[in-house]
N, C-alpha and C positions, 0 to 999 in steps of 0.2 A: 463739734462742741469743744471748748477749750479745757485745759487741765483744771482750771478753778471750778468750772461747773461740774466736771467729772468728780473732783474731790468732794464737792458739796453733796452731790448725789450719793456718792459712796457713804458719806457720813450719815445721810438720811436713811439709807437702806440698813446700815448697821443699827441705828437707833430703832428703826421699825422692827428689825429682827429681835432685838433685845426686848422690846415691848411685847412682841408676840410670845417670846419665851417666858416672860414673866406672867402673862395672862393665862387664860384658859386655853385648852387645846381646841383646834378647829373641830366643830361638831360634825359628825358623820351620820348618815341614815343607812341602816342595814335592815333587810327584810328577806324572808324566805319566799320566793316567788310561787305563785299559784298557777297551775297549768290552765291554759285556755281550752275551753270545750265549746263545741258548737251547741246550739240550743237543741234539747231533746236527747243528747247523748249521755250515756252512763259512764261512770269512771272506768269500768272494765273495758268499754269500747275504745278508750283512748290510751290504754296501757301500752307502753313501748318498752324498749330496752333501757331507756333513761328512767330509772325508778326513783331517784332522789332529786328533789327540786333544787335548782341552783340558789345560791346565796348572792343577793344583789346588794352592793354597798356603793354609795356615792359620797364623796368628800369634796367640799362641804355639803351639808344636807340641802342648803339653798345656794344655788349658783348665781352670782351676779350676771346680768345680761351682757356686761362688757368684761366679765372675768372668765375663769376657767375652773373646772372641777375634774376629779378623777373617779372613774367608774371601775369597780372591781367586781368580776363575776366568777364564782367558783361553782362548778358543777361536777361533783366527784365521779359520777358515772359516765360522763360525756367524753368523747374523743375529739369533738370540735364544737365551737361556740360561735354564733353569729349575733352581733349586737347592731341594731339599726333603728332609725326613726321610722314611725309608722308612715310618714309621708314618702319614705324611700329616698330622701335627699342624701342622708349620711348612712354609711354601712361599713361595719368592721367585722372581720372574721379571723378566727385563730384556731389552730390545731391544739389539741390537749384539753384539759379540764379546767383551765383558768385563763382569764383574760383581764388585762388592765389597759384602760383607754383613757386618754385625756380628751375632754370635751369642752367646748366653749358655750357661752350662754346663747349662742345662735344655732345650737345643734337642732337640725331638722328644718331650719328655715331656708327657703329657696333664695331669698334676698336678705343679706345681712344689713338691714336698716335699723337704726336706733329707735326703739320704742320707749315711751315714757309712761309712768304710772298715771292713773286718772283719779280725780277726787269727785265724789258725789255726795252732797249733803254732809260734808265734813269727814267722810270716810275715805281712806286711801286704799285704792285697789292696785297693789303693786306686785302681786304674785300670779304667775302663769304656770299651769300644769301642761307640760309637753309630753305627749304619749310616745313610748318607745316599745320595741319588741325584742325579746331575747329568744333565740332558737338554740336548743341544746340537742346534739345528735350523738348517737352511738350505733355503730355498724349500719349507717345509712337510715336509721330510724330516728325521727326527730319529734320534738315536742316544743310547742310555742308557749311563751309566757309574755304577758303584757304588764307594763309598769309605767310610771311617769317620772319625769325630771322636773324638779321645782325650780323655776327661774324667777329671780327678783328684778323688777324693772326699776330704773332710776326715776326720781321725782324731779321734774323740771323746776328750776328756781325762777319764780316770777317776780321776786323782790328786786327793788332797785336802790334801796337805802337800808343800811344796817348801822346800829349803834350798840357797841359792846363795852361793858364795864367789867373790870376784873380785879381780884385781890389775890395775893399769894405771899407765902413766907419763903425766905431764901437763906440758905447756908452759904456764907461768904468767906473767902480767904483772900487776904491782901498782903502784899509784900513790896518793900522798897529796898533795893540793894545799891550800894555805892561803889566806890573805888576798891579794887582788890576783893570784890564780892562781899564786902562788909554789909551786915544786915542793919539797916536803919529803922525798919518797921516790919513787923510780922504779926498778924492778928487773924483770928477766926471768930466770927460772930453771926448771929441770926438777926435778920431785919425783915420788915414787911415791904411789899412792893404793890403800889396801886397803879392801875392803868385805865385808860379811856381811849376808845377808838371809834371813829366815825368813817363810814365808807358809802360812796355813791357810784353807781354804774349806769350809764345811759349812752346809747348810740356809739358803742365802741370806745368810749372814754371812761376810765375808772380813776377815781380820786380817793385816797385814804389818808386821813389825818389821825395821828395817834400821839399820846403823851404818857409819860410814866413818872413816878416819884418814889424815892426811898430816902433814907436818912443820909446817904452819902452821895447821891447823884440824882439829878433831875434832867429830863430831856424830852424832846418831841421830834416828830418827823412828818413830812408830807411826801406821799408817793403819787405820781401822776403817770398814767399809761394811756397810749392811744393804739388801738388795734387797727391795722390796715387790711389784714386778711384773717377772717375768723376760721377756727378749726372746724373742718367738716369731715366726719368719719375718721379715717386713719391719717388724713392729710395734716400737715403742719401749718399752723397759723403763725403770723409774725406781727411785730409792732415796735413801738418806741417807748422807753420808760425813762422817767426822771425821778431823782430822789433828792430831797432837801432835808437836812436835819440839824439839830443843835443839842448840845448837852453841857452840863456844868457839874464838875466834880468837886465836892467839898471836903473830902477826907484826906487829901494829900498832905496837908500840914498838921493833921491831928497826930501828935506824938512822933512825927517823923524826924524832927530836928533838922530839917533841910528847908531851904527857901524855894519850895515849889509853889508856883502861883495858883490861886483859885481862878482859873480862866474859864471863860465860856467858849467852847469850840463850835465851829460851823463847818458843814460840808455840803457840797453840791456835786451831783454826778448825773450823767445821761448816757444812754446806750441802747442797743437793739435788744429785743426780747423775742423768744419763740415759745409757742404754746402747743402742747400735744395732750389732748384728752384730760384737761384739768391740771396738767403740770406746766408751770411757767418758769422759764429760766432766762435771766437777764444778766449780761456783762456790761458794766458801766465804767466810765472814766470821768474824773473830775478833780476838784480841789478841796483841800482841807486846811483850815486856818484857825488859829487860836488868838488872833489879834496881833501877834508879834512875828509869827512865821507862817508861811504858806507852803503846804506840802502837796505833792501829786497824789492822786487817789485812784486805786483800782478796787472795784467792788463786784461781787457776784451774789445774786439773790436767786434762790430756787424756792418756789411755793407750790403747794399742792392743796387744792380745794379750799380757797379762802371763803369768806362769808358770801360773796356775790358771784360765784362761778355759775355756769349755766345749769349744772346739775347739783342738787343738794347732796351733801355727804356728811356722815357723822364724824369724820376725821379731817383735821386741817394741819398743815405742816409748813413751816417757814424756816429756811436755812439761809443765813447771810454770812458772808466773809468779806471784810474790807481790809485794805492795807494802804497806809499812807506813808510816804517817804520823802526825804529832802534834806538839805543842809550839807551835802557832800557831793563832789563830782563823780566819785567812783563807788565808794561804799558809804551810803548816807548814814550819818550818825543820829539824825533825828527821825524816829519812826513811830508809827502808831498802828496797831492792828486789832481787829475785833472779829471774833467768831461767835455767832448767835444762832440758837435753834429753839423754836417754840412749837409745841405740839398741843393741839386741842382735841379732846375726845368727848363727843356728845353723850351724856348719860340720861338726859331728859329733854323735853322740848325747851329750846332756848337756853339750856344750861349745859355747860361743858367743863370737864376737868382740864386744867392747864398745866403743862410741864415745860420747864425752860432750862436752858443752859447758856451762860454768857461768859466769855473769856476775853479779857482785854490785856494787851501788852503795849507799854509805851517806853521809849528810850529817849533820854535827853543827854546831850554831851555836857560833861563837867568842865566848866570854864577853867582854862589853864592846865588841863590834864588830857591825856589821851584816852582816859576811861569814860564810860557812859553810866548814867544813872538809870537803873532798870526799875520800872513800875509794873506790877501785875495785879490783876484782880480776876477771880473766878467765882461764880456763884451758880448754884443749882436751886431752882425754885419749883414749888408745887402750890396750886391754888385752884380757883374756880373763876368762871366768867359767865356773864348773863348777856344775851343778845336779843335785841328787838329789831325786827325787820318789817318793812312795809314797802 
């Protein structure tokens, strides 16, 4: 994977970590285990040297079937602990009175096959209780305890069409600097952003048409992708992706005092894409033009769990980085770059909170000078979106 994809992934992970830090802590389930007794036995008949029952804690309390959890067992009176699945497939043992084990959602399964949640009369059955056994021993006298791990199954997405409308408010900073770093325009303002997106997926082909509008810029894009090999299990799938877009910027002449044209820009790019368990990364090459000059374009897009992925997910993430350059044989003076990230977090059926970050930098050479005109715009947005699928 090239450095652009790695950089985009790193930014996505940083954003995710910040979101987790800002939110609630991961919920854990903790319980004092009850000793297992055979039918007809009394408590005195099962008394051993292990007098105090172990404390069993699992984090998170519900483990995703394709995720991971941490099991912590503390048995103050024990000198060894055994943690295993009742099926006998997975087994861990430690000396001492504490054990910490990382387990996956496939703990206790003989075959690690993806299982999906089922719906019956509108009710979703997505929770599986997997039995486990804890054995605490002291001086070769042992006591058994039984508990369950709660596993959450993913829901398969049967939809092929999605229509999403969104609204948000953005805090925007804009600046234009000229020769000798002189400030021609600097402003900060709030504005609204409206968006509309339609997506269709069928037989390995995915098409997404989206548009947006705010007081300083309007634009739209069309993304087409063709999957040649679908992701199966841990294997990587691959395909081909194409991106077409247009945008019009209206704020450049507003108070800037410079002759920057209100041009409509177009870009087209195409390139390979890879897919791993809902994560899609694509590096594309293409052209960017504003009607008077044509630039070369490099683009990297990373997306996680869009509207029409195979498995439904309450979180979607899109990270995009583009860089267009031209107008110079060695160090291009005409450049245009965009970094964009959009996160959607589902809070109710069909409704999601939407967070975004958009940063754009453009450079124009000043006629008759060796200096460049620098244009930058950064905005952070928050809002909501509503999605209909069928």
